[in-house]
Residue frames as qw, qx, qy, qz and C-alpha x, y, z in Angstrom:
[[0.423, 0.154, 0.491, 0.746, 104.82, 82.62, 91.76],
 [0.188, 0.558, 0.153, -0.793, 103.72, 86.07, 90.65],
 [0.463, 0.377, 0.743, 0.303, 101.50, 85.11, 87.73],
 [0.181, 0.883, 0.381, 0.205, 100.23, 88.67, 87.29],
 [0.482, -0.169, -0.032, 0.859, 102.57, 91.62, 86.80],
 [0.092, 0.911, 0.401, -0.033, 100.94, 95.05, 87.12],
 [0.528, 0.075, 0.104, 0.839, 102.80, 97.90, 85.46],
 [0.036, 0.790, 0.167, -0.589, 102.49, 101.62, 85.92],
 [0.647, 0.652, 0.290, 0.269, 102.74, 103.47, 82.59],
 [0.200, 0.920, -0.136, 0.309, 104.35, 106.92, 82.92],
 [0.175, -0.774, 0.558, -0.245, 107.92, 106.68, 84.16],
 [0.697, -0.246, 0.664, -0.108, 107.84, 102.88, 84.11],
 [0.732, 0.334, 0.553, 0.216, 107.09, 101.77, 80.55],
 [0.452, 0.670, 0.252, 0.532, 107.41, 105.11, 78.78],
 [0.346, -0.285, -0.169, 0.878, 109.19, 108.40, 79.37],
 [0.099, 0.748, 0.603, 0.259, 106.26, 110.78, 79.10],
 [0.340, -0.485, -0.210, 0.778, 107.95, 113.90, 80.46],
 [0.097, -0.012, 0.341, 0.935, 107.61, 116.09, 77.37],
 [0.246, -0.440, -0.661, -0.555, 103.92, 115.49, 76.72],
 [0.448, -0.648, -0.588, 0.185, 102.85, 115.78, 80.35],
 [0.367, -0.463, -0.170, 0.789, 104.92, 118.81, 81.33],
 [0.048, 0.066, 0.383, 0.920, 104.01, 120.74, 78.17],
 [0.316, -0.536, -0.667, -0.410, 100.33, 120.01, 78.75],
 [0.446, -0.636, -0.464, 0.426, 100.59, 121.15, 82.38],
 [0.278, -0.238, 0.090, 0.926, 102.38, 124.30, 81.17],
 [0.102, -0.320, -0.574, -0.747, 99.56, 124.89, 78.67],
 [0.402, -0.647, -0.643, -0.078, 96.88, 124.49, 81.38],
 [0.433, -0.548, -0.291, 0.654, 98.65, 126.81, 83.80],
 [0.177, -0.038, 0.274, 0.945, 99.13, 129.43, 81.10],
 [0.210, -0.499, -0.645, -0.539, 95.40, 129.31, 80.35],
 [0.492, -0.735, -0.464, 0.056, 94.79, 130.13, 84.00],
 [0.002, 0.959, -0.091, 0.269, 97.29, 132.97, 84.12],
 [0.681, -0.622, 0.352, 0.159, 100.26, 131.11, 85.58],
 [0.587, 0.724, -0.361, -0.020, 103.48, 131.29, 83.59],
 [0.767, -0.450, 0.438, 0.132, 106.04, 128.48, 83.97],
 [0.466, 0.743, -0.435, -0.203, 109.10, 128.37, 81.71],
 [0.024, -0.471, 0.877, -0.088, 111.05, 125.55, 83.37],
 [0.805, -0.025, -0.406, -0.431, 109.42, 122.27, 82.31],
 [0.492, 0.142, -0.790, 0.337, 111.67, 120.33, 84.69],
 [0.173, -0.125, 0.541, -0.813, 109.85, 121.97, 87.60],
 [0.717, 0.028, -0.014, -0.696, 106.67, 120.29, 86.37],
 [0.443, 0.210, -0.869, -0.061, 108.04, 116.75, 86.53],
 [0.172, -0.022, 0.785, -0.594, 106.25, 116.34, 89.86],
 [0.663, 0.218, 0.076, -0.712, 103.03, 116.05, 87.85],
 [0.576, 0.287, -0.717, -0.269, 104.20, 112.77, 86.34],
 [0.293, -0.004, -0.928, 0.232, 102.48, 109.90, 88.14],
 [0.088, 0.310, 0.694, -0.644, 100.01, 111.35, 90.68],
 [0.211, 0.721, 0.656, 0.078, 96.40, 112.30, 89.84],
 [0.306, 0.407, 0.169, 0.844, 96.51, 115.66, 88.01],
 [0.324, -0.781, -0.289, -0.448, 93.74, 117.32, 89.98],
 [0.732, -0.613, -0.159, 0.252, 95.55, 116.63, 93.25],
 [0.640, 0.007, 0.071, 0.765, 98.76, 118.08, 91.82],
 [0.088, 0.596, 0.225, 0.766, 97.16, 121.35, 90.75],
 [0.529, -0.777, -0.220, -0.260, 95.61, 121.70, 94.20],
 [0.800, -0.466, -0.068, 0.372, 98.78, 120.79, 96.08],
 [0.625, -0.034, 0.148, 0.766, 101.42, 122.65, 94.06],
 [0.110, 0.326, 0.237, 0.909, 99.44, 125.72, 92.98],
 [0.072, 0.255, 0.614, -0.744, 96.85, 125.98, 95.76],
 [0.326, -0.135, -0.509, -0.785, 94.01, 125.74, 93.26],
 [0.616, -0.015, 0.445, -0.650, 90.50, 125.24, 94.62],
 [0.548, 0.106, 0.829, 0.029, 88.81, 122.00, 93.62],
 [0.552, 0.732, 0.363, -0.166, 86.82, 123.72, 90.88],
 [0.198, 0.875, -0.363, -0.252, 89.85, 125.56, 89.51],
 [0.347, -0.397, 0.834, 0.165, 91.87, 122.35, 89.57],
 [0.619, 0.379, 0.687, -0.040, 89.13, 120.62, 87.58],
 [0.432, 0.877, 0.030, -0.208, 89.31, 123.48, 85.06],
 [0.083, -0.735, 0.634, 0.227, 93.08, 123.02, 84.86],
 [0.535, -0.056, 0.838, 0.090, 92.65, 119.31, 84.17],
 [0.601, 0.661, 0.432, -0.122, 90.24, 120.12, 81.34],
 [0.264, 0.901, -0.280, -0.199, 92.79, 122.49, 79.77],
 [0.353, -0.494, 0.779, 0.154, 95.52, 119.88, 80.27],
 [0.616, 0.219, 0.756, 0.040, 93.47, 117.29, 78.39],
 [0.481, 0.832, 0.116, -0.252, 92.71, 119.81, 75.65],
 [0.172, 0.799, -0.549, -0.174, 96.42, 119.94, 74.81],
 [0.417, -0.345, 0.841, -0.006, 97.33, 116.38, 75.76],
 [0.711, 0.344, 0.595, -0.148, 94.68, 114.76, 73.55],
 [0.578, 0.809, 0.005, -0.109, 95.93, 116.66, 70.49],
 [0.421, 0.760, -0.458, 0.186, 99.71, 116.82, 70.97],
 [0.292, -0.636, 0.638, -0.322, 100.98, 115.59, 74.31],
 [0.947, -0.038, 0.188, -0.259, 99.69, 112.05, 73.89],
 [0.933, 0.271, 0.025, 0.234, 102.54, 111.03, 71.62],
 [0.172, 0.809, -0.426, 0.366, 105.26, 113.39, 72.91],
 [0.804, -0.401, 0.382, -0.218, 106.49, 110.27, 74.60],
 [0.545, 0.499, -0.667, -0.100, 108.98, 107.44, 74.09],
 [0.952, -0.250, -0.158, -0.080, 109.34, 103.84, 75.24],
 [0.409, -0.753, 0.515, 0.034, 112.24, 103.21, 77.59],
 [0.468, 0.509, -0.710, -0.134, 115.04, 101.20, 76.00],
 [0.116, 0.178, -0.956, 0.203, 114.64, 97.50, 76.76],
 [0.526, 0.063, 0.461, -0.712, 110.96, 97.62, 77.70],
 [0.796, 0.282, -0.223, -0.488, 109.68, 95.77, 74.64],
 [0.499, 0.325, -0.798, 0.093, 112.34, 93.07, 75.06],
 [0.144, -0.135, 0.770, -0.607, 111.37, 92.71, 78.72],
 [0.667, 0.151, 0.242, -0.689, 107.66, 92.42, 77.93],
 [0.726, 0.341, -0.511, -0.308, 108.35, 89.85, 75.22],
 [0.333, 0.265, -0.863, 0.272, 110.40, 87.67, 77.58],
 [0.320, -0.034, 0.652, -0.687, 107.82, 87.90, 80.36],
 [0.754, 0.230, -0.007, -0.615, 104.99, 86.92, 78.01],
 [0.616, 0.358, -0.688, -0.137, 107.04, 84.00, 76.68],
 [0.107, 0.163, -0.881, 0.431, 107.23, 82.60, 80.23],
 [0.311, -0.455, -0.808, -0.207, 103.43, 82.61, 80.46],
 [0.149, -0.345, -0.493, 0.784, 103.01, 85.56, 82.80],
 [0.092, 0.787, 0.573, 0.210, 99.94, 87.79, 82.62],
 [0.321, -0.047, -0.066, 0.943, 100.79, 91.47, 82.17],
 [0.049, -0.822, -0.563, -0.067, 98.43, 94.29, 83.11],
 [0.226, 0.355, -0.077, 0.904, 98.75, 98.08, 82.98],
 [0.344, -0.753, -0.537, 0.159, 97.47, 99.86, 86.09],
 [0.373, 0.159, 0.017, 0.914, 97.91, 103.61, 85.66],
 [0.005, 0.605, 0.447, -0.660, 96.50, 106.87, 86.97],
 [0.104, 0.224, -0.429, -0.869, 96.33, 108.10, 83.38],
 [0.697, 0.261, 0.218, -0.632, 92.81, 107.83, 81.92],
 [0.707, 0.058, 0.698, 0.099, 92.20, 104.46, 80.26],
 [0.619, 0.743, 0.252, -0.035, 91.28, 106.06, 76.93],
 [0.165, 0.902, -0.395, -0.050, 94.65, 107.85, 76.69],
 [0.497, -0.475, 0.725, 0.037, 96.59, 104.85, 77.98],
 [0.779, 0.289, 0.556, 0.027, 95.13, 102.57, 75.32],
 [0.529, 0.849, 0.009, 0.000, 95.99, 105.01, 72.55],
 [0.092, -0.831, 0.547, 0.026, 99.58, 105.41, 73.76],
 [0.598, -0.277, 0.751, 0.030, 100.19, 101.68, 74.10],
 [0.750, 0.501, 0.431, 0.023, 98.65, 100.98, 70.70],
 [0.327, 0.926, -0.179, -0.056, 100.71, 103.78, 69.10],
 [0.075, -0.721, 0.689, -0.016, 103.95, 102.29, 70.44],
 [0.739, 0.182, -0.612, -0.216, 102.90, 98.72, 69.60],
 [0.035, 0.278, -0.823, 0.495, 102.88, 97.68, 73.27],
 [0.676, -0.109, 0.172, -0.709, 99.17, 96.94, 73.74],
 [0.800, 0.169, -0.524, -0.237, 99.66, 93.43, 72.36],
 [0.386, 0.244, -0.788, 0.413, 101.60, 92.41, 75.48],
 [0.199, -0.108, 0.570, -0.790, 98.87, 93.21, 78.00],
 [0.081, -0.375, -0.923, -0.033, 95.86, 91.19, 79.08],
 [0.111, -0.857, -0.504, -0.002, 94.21, 94.38, 80.34],
 [0.298, 0.289, -0.077, 0.906, 94.83, 98.12, 80.35],
 [0.347, -0.753, -0.555, 0.074, 93.29, 99.73, 83.42],
 [0.285, 0.260, -0.122, 0.914, 93.48, 103.45, 84.05],
 [0.079, 0.335, 0.494, -0.798, 91.56, 106.22, 85.73],
 [0.248, 0.671, 0.685, 0.138, 88.20, 107.53, 84.57],
 [0.223, 0.415, 0.184, 0.863, 87.69, 110.89, 82.90],
 [0.388, -0.730, -0.290, -0.482, 84.97, 111.82, 85.38],
 [0.014, -0.583, 0.555, -0.593, 87.34, 111.39, 88.33],
 [0.843, -0.349, 0.020, -0.409, 85.39, 108.54, 89.93],
 [0.945, -0.187, 0.086, 0.255, 88.52, 106.35, 89.79],
 [0.331, 0.883, -0.233, 0.239, 91.68, 108.43, 90.06],
 [0.455, -0.705, 0.530, -0.123, 93.68, 107.27, 93.10],
 [0.355, 0.449, -0.810, -0.130, 96.29, 104.62, 92.33],
 [0.250, -0.073, 0.894, -0.364, 94.95, 102.33, 95.05],
 [0.641, 0.387, 0.366, -0.552, 91.51, 102.45, 93.40],
 [0.573, 0.570, -0.459, -0.369, 92.97, 101.71, 89.97],
 [0.139, 0.340, -0.927, 0.082, 94.86, 98.70, 91.32],
 [0.430, 0.106, 0.746, -0.497, 91.80, 97.45, 93.21],
 [0.689, 0.482, 0.056, -0.539, 89.69, 97.70, 90.06],
 [0.455, 0.525, -0.686, -0.216, 92.33, 95.82, 88.04],
 [0.081, -0.195, 0.944, -0.255, 92.46, 93.02, 90.61],
 [0.536, 0.269, 0.591, -0.540, 88.68, 92.70, 90.72],
 [0.640, 0.555, -0.156, -0.508, 88.16, 92.89, 86.95],
 [0.511, 0.480, -0.705, -0.109, 90.83, 90.28, 86.23],
 [0.907, -0.346, -0.079, -0.227, 89.89, 88.12, 89.25],
 [0.554, 0.477, -0.548, 0.407, 93.44, 88.16, 90.63],
 [0.758, -0.569, -0.264, 0.177, 94.49, 86.85, 94.04],
 [0.082, -0.964, 0.242, -0.070, 96.78, 89.34, 95.77],
 [0.695, -0.482, 0.500, 0.184, 99.32, 86.61, 96.53],
 [0.749, 0.260, 0.494, 0.356, 99.75, 86.03, 92.79],
 [0.367, 0.841, 0.197, 0.344, 100.38, 89.64, 91.77],
 [0.530, -0.418, -0.063, 0.735, 103.09, 92.28, 92.10],
 [0.228, 0.949, 0.215, -0.044, 102.96, 96.00, 91.25],
 [0.642, -0.031, 0.150, 0.751, 105.74, 97.87, 89.44],
 [0.129, 0.934, 0.268, 0.198, 106.04, 101.65, 89.36],
 [0.544, 0.335, -0.180, 0.748, 108.32, 104.64, 89.76],
 [0.144, -0.531, 0.142, -0.823, 106.49, 106.81, 92.30],
 [0.120, -0.099, 0.767, -0.623, 105.32, 106.60, 95.90],
 [0.659, 0.106, 0.099, -0.738, 101.70, 106.41, 94.75],
 [0.733, 0.215, -0.599, -0.240, 102.44, 103.05, 93.09],
 [0.329, 0.161, -0.834, 0.413, 104.03, 101.68, 96.26],
 [0.292, 0.006, 0.528, -0.797, 101.30, 103.00, 98.56],
 [0.716, 0.149, -0.167, -0.661, 98.55, 101.81, 96.22],
 [0.635, 0.175, -0.751, -0.041, 100.09, 98.34, 96.13],
 [0.123, 0.097, -0.788, 0.596, 100.39, 98.21, 99.91],
 [0.477, 0.041, 0.297, -0.826, 96.76, 99.28, 100.40],
 [0.826, 0.179, -0.241, -0.477, 95.73, 96.35, 98.22],
 [0.837, -0.349, 0.417, -0.064, 98.01, 93.82, 99.91],
 [0.853, 0.498, -0.043, 0.153, 100.46, 93.55, 97.02],
 [0.657, -0.374, 0.212, 0.619, 104.24, 93.37, 96.96],
 [0.378, 0.919, 0.087, -0.072, 105.79, 96.15, 94.86],
 [0.718, -0.018, 0.186, 0.670, 108.92, 96.82, 92.84],
 [0.048, 0.934, 0.052, -0.350, 110.05, 100.43, 92.62],
 [0.742, 0.343, 0.213, 0.534, 112.08, 101.55, 89.59],
 [0.315, -0.710, -0.039, 0.628, 114.50, 104.46, 89.91],
 [0.354, 0.047, 0.512, 0.781, 114.92, 105.08, 86.17],
 [0.013, 0.741, 0.586, 0.328, 111.57, 106.91, 86.20],
 [0.011, 0.692, -0.004, 0.722, 110.66, 110.01, 88.20],
 [0.688, -0.698, -0.014, -0.199, 110.78, 108.83, 91.78],
 [0.125, 0.694, -0.659, 0.261, 113.98, 108.69, 93.84],
 [0.539, 0.030, -0.820, 0.191, 115.32, 105.70, 95.76],
 [0.005, -0.004, -0.620, 0.785, 114.42, 107.43, 99.03],
 [0.552, 0.027, -0.017, -0.833, 110.86, 108.12, 97.88],
 [0.746, 0.047, -0.582, -0.321, 110.34, 104.51, 96.88],
 [0.433, 0.047, -0.798, 0.416, 111.94, 103.12, 100.03],
 [0.133, 0.003, 0.491, -0.861, 109.97, 105.39, 102.37],
 [0.635, 0.066, -0.080, -0.766, 106.70, 104.58, 100.65],
 [0.760, -0.150, 0.552, -0.309, 107.16, 100.84, 101.22],
 [0.666, 0.495, -0.487, -0.272, 108.69, 99.35, 98.08],
 [0.950, -0.238, 0.201, -0.026, 109.34, 95.64, 98.60],
 [0.750, -0.031, 0.323, 0.577, 112.19, 95.75, 96.10],
 [0.172, 0.906, -0.062, -0.383, 113.94, 98.56, 94.21],
 [0.764, 0.141, 0.403, 0.483, 115.75, 98.28, 90.87],
 [0.141, -0.677, 0.132, 0.710, 117.66, 100.80, 88.78],
 [0.165, 0.358, -0.604, -0.692, 117.13, 99.72, 85.18],
 [0.814, 0.171, -0.138, -0.538, 114.77, 97.84, 82.88],
 [0.616, 0.304, -0.725, 0.047, 117.30, 95.00, 82.73],
 [0.010, 0.179, -0.785, 0.593, 117.41, 94.77, 86.55],
 [0.620, 0.036, 0.244, -0.745, 113.61, 94.78, 86.61],
 [0.810, 0.223, -0.432, -0.327, 113.42, 91.81, 84.24],
 [0.473, 0.255, -0.791, 0.293, 116.01, 89.88, 86.25],
 [0.241, -0.153, 0.615, -0.735, 114.23, 90.66, 89.52],
 [0.773, 0.080, 0.039, -0.628, 110.91, 89.32, 88.21],
 [0.770, 0.272, -0.570, -0.096, 112.61, 86.22, 86.83],
 [0.243, 0.284, -0.782, 0.499, 114.47, 85.66, 90.10],
 [0.458, -0.111, 0.463, -0.751, 111.37, 86.08, 92.27],
 [0.850, 0.143, -0.102, -0.496, 109.38, 83.66, 90.16],
 [0.645, 0.318, -0.688, 0.097, 112.22, 81.12, 90.06],
 [0.010, 0.250, -0.747, 0.616, 112.61, 81.23, 93.83],
 [0.616, -0.014, 0.327, -0.716, 108.88, 80.94, 94.40],
 [0.851, 0.222, -0.322, -0.351, 108.45, 78.10, 91.91],
 [0.463, 0.324, -0.777, 0.279, 111.41, 76.28, 93.52],
 [0.249, -0.167, 0.649, -0.699, 109.85, 76.67, 96.99],
 [0.769, 0.095, 0.049, -0.630, 106.54, 75.36, 95.64],
 [0.772, 0.280, -0.559, -0.116, 108.25, 72.30, 94.17],
 [0.233, 0.284, -0.796, 0.482, 110.15, 71.59, 97.39],
 [0.455, -0.085, 0.485, -0.742, 107.02, 71.96, 99.50],
 [0.833, 0.174, -0.188, -0.491, 105.13, 69.66, 97.14],
 [0.623, 0.310, -0.710, 0.106, 107.90, 67.06, 97.35],
 [0.014, -0.220, 0.743, -0.632, 108.04, 67.21, 101.15],
 [0.648, 0.005, 0.245, -0.721, 104.27, 66.92, 101.33],
 [0.817, 0.234, -0.428, -0.307, 104.33, 63.86, 99.05],
 [0.373, 0.321, -0.809, 0.321, 106.90, 62.20, 101.32],
 [0.215, -0.073, 0.695, -0.682, 104.41, 62.31, 104.18],
 [0.723, 0.135, -0.017, -0.678, 101.45, 61.00, 102.22]]
């Protein structure tokens, strides 16, 4: 049974496109790069920001760090709440908590911002822990965030599953020995999720809830059968 469900935040629990893309646009403008099409900046949703600025705009490490600082300047004032919860997410979280599962947020977004967003949308109450990246960059890769969450909450990898919408979530889960569910209603495509090693892929919040319920029912049934068989031989 997957007792611990780790959730990505952006593109999985909330649709954060507006706040993130506008903050990236603000940072680029500060550095002399003009971008009018916010859709072209959707690729910044999910991965570590510094890596994105370096990969997509060929910024040096120092210039990318400067871009991140400008991004946070705008995001902390306006972009934080230019965001909305996906329809059905609160219902899903409620049902999962009612079954006794432990829910944890594992996101590349800095913990301080993640906590504020989840509190603002009244979602923090559902989570045992909210684990994000650090502002100083010492924990930014998704694999490192997941590892930290597992260690802090003393979770066995066999008892946890990761849920996210981008390849970084799938790869980070795999590097930590976790199964992973990819969701296509966020910002990653089916192909991206499949190629990056998603164990399962779902297309809606409703499908995600049913998948978690099904996996746990199957596993709990197997456990009961194995226990019964074992008892027969004792």
